[in-house]
C-alpha positions in Angstrom: -1.4 -42.3 9.2 -1.1 -46.0 8.3 1.9 -47.6 6.7 1.2 -51.1 5.5 4.9 -51.7 4.8 5.9 -51.0 8.4 2.7 -52.2 10.0 2.8 -48.9 12.0 0.2 -46.4 12.8 -0.3 -43.0 14.5 -3.7 -41.9 15.8 -5.4 -39.5 18.2 -7.0 -41.0 21.3 -8.9 -37.9 22.4 -8.7 -35.2 19.7 -11.4 -33.1 21.5 -9.2 -32.0 24.5 -8.9 -28.3 24.1 -8.8 -26.8 27.6 -7.8 -28.0 31.0 -8.8 -25.8 34.0 -7.5 -26.9 37.4 -7.2 -25.6 41.0 -3.7 -24.4 42.1 -4.1 -26.6 45.2 -4.5 -29.8 43.3 -2.4 -29.5 40.2 -3.3 -31.5 37.1 -2.3 -34.4 34.8 -2.8 -34.0 31.1 -2.3 -37.0 28.9 -1.0 -36.5 25.4 -4.0 -37.3 23.2 -2.0 -39.4 20.7 -0.8 -43.0 20.4 0.5 -45.5 17.9 2.0 -48.8 16.9 4.9 -49.4 17.5 5.1 -47.3 20.6 5.4 -43.6 20.1 7.8 -41.0 21.4 5.6 -38.2 23.0 6.8 -34.7 23.5 5.1 -31.5 24.8 5.6 -28.0 23.4 4.4 -24.5 24.1 2.2 -23.1 21.3 5.3 -21.0 20.3 7.0 -24.3 19.2 9.4 -24.3 22.1 9.8 -27.9 23.6 9.1 -27.8 27.3 11.4 -29.0 29.9 11.0 -30.4 33.4 11.0 -27.8 36.2 11.4 -29.9 39.5 8.3 -29.6 41.7 6.5 -27.4 39.2 6.2 -29.2 35.8 7.1 -32.7 34.7 6.6 -34.8 31.5 6.2 -38.5 32.5 7.7 -41.3 30.3 4.2 -42.2 29.1 3.7 -38.6 27.7 1.5 -37.3 30.5 2.2 -33.7 31.4 2.0 -32.9 35.1 1.6 -29.5 36.6 2.2 -29.7 40.4 0.1 -27.9 43.1 1.5 -24.5 43.9 0.8 -21.5 46.2 -0.7 -18.4 44.6 2.6 -16.5 45.1 4.3 -19.0 42.7 1.9 -18.5 39.8 3.7 -18.2 36.5 1.8 -17.4 33.2 4.3 -19.3 31.2 3.5 -22.5 33.0 0.1 -22.1 34.7 -1.8 -20.2 32.0 -0.5 -21.1 28.6 -1.2 -23.1 25.5 0.5 -26.4 24.9 0.5 -29.2 22.3 2.1 -32.6 22.1 3.5 -34.6 19.3 3.7 -38.4 18.7 6.4 -39.9 16.5 7.2 -43.4 15.4 8.5 -45.0 12.1 5.2 -44.1 10.3 5.7 -40.4 10.9 4.8 -37.6 13.3 1.5 -36.1 14.3 0.7 -33.0 16.3 -2.2 -32.6 18.7 -4.6 -29.6 18.7 -3.6 -26.8 21.0 -4.6 -27.4 24.7 -5.0 -24.4 26.9 -3.9 -25.2 30.4 -5.1 -22.7 33.1 -4.7 -22.7 36.8 -7.4 -21.2 39.0 -5.9 -19.7 42.1 -7.4 -21.0 45.4 -7.2 -17.9 47.6 -9.6 -15.9 49.7 -11.7 -13.3 47.9 -14.5 -10.9 48.8 -17.6 -10.2 46.8 -19.0 -6.7 47.5 -21.8 -4.4 46.4 -20.9 -1.3 44.5 -21.9 1.9 46.4 -24.9 3.7 44.9 -26.8 6.8 45.7 -30.4 7.4 45.0 -33.1 9.8 46.2 -35.9 8.4 48.3 -38.6 7.0 46.1 -36.4 6.6 43.1 -34.9 3.4 41.7 -31.3 2.4 42.7 -29.4 -0.3 40.7 -26.8 -2.3 42.6 -24.0 -4.2 41.1 -22.2 -7.2 42.6 -18.4 -6.7 42.3 -16.5 -10.0 41.9 -12.7 -10.0 41.7 -11.5 -10.5 38.1 -9.3 -13.5 39.2 -12.4 -15.6 40.0 -15.1 -13.8 37.9 -15.3 -16.5 35.3 -16.0 -19.2 38.0 -18.6 -17.3 40.1 -22.3 -16.9 39.4 -24.6 -14.6 41.5 -27.5 -16.8 42.6 -29.3 -14.5 45.0 -29.2 -11.2 46.8 -29.6 -10.8 50.6 -30.3 -7.9 53.0 -29.3 -8.6 56.6 -29.2 -12.4 55.8 -32.7 -12.4 54.4 -33.0 -13.4 50.7 -34.5 -10.8 48.4 -36.9 -12.2 45.7 -37.0 -10.5 42.3 
């Protein structure tokens, strides 16, 4: 948006930001992907349209429009804050623009165990084994090899 009368503009700095995945032990900073001249007022909202508010030690919107989600223990995980879709708006005399939705998702840093599903097969027949990965980390884990008694099995 450009207004020649006001010499004002609104624009997106990084319109491709669509997902932010972060570790619960580190937290994250998400800049609002919009700016303008004269300086803009930046606000963050949930995808439902509800303007977000600061939650001390959990979530904070800085004066420069950066949304901060603080590190947290797994027991403090909250879907509304740690796995939700947000967007921000930028407003100045030339108007108001809305960013694309940005999905913010925390990955919990906690111990997990990968195991092999029990199988039965008669001697001489084929047995198919499946690696069981907890659903909380499944999207971030790739099986790269199989071992028997600490010796790699080659396919």
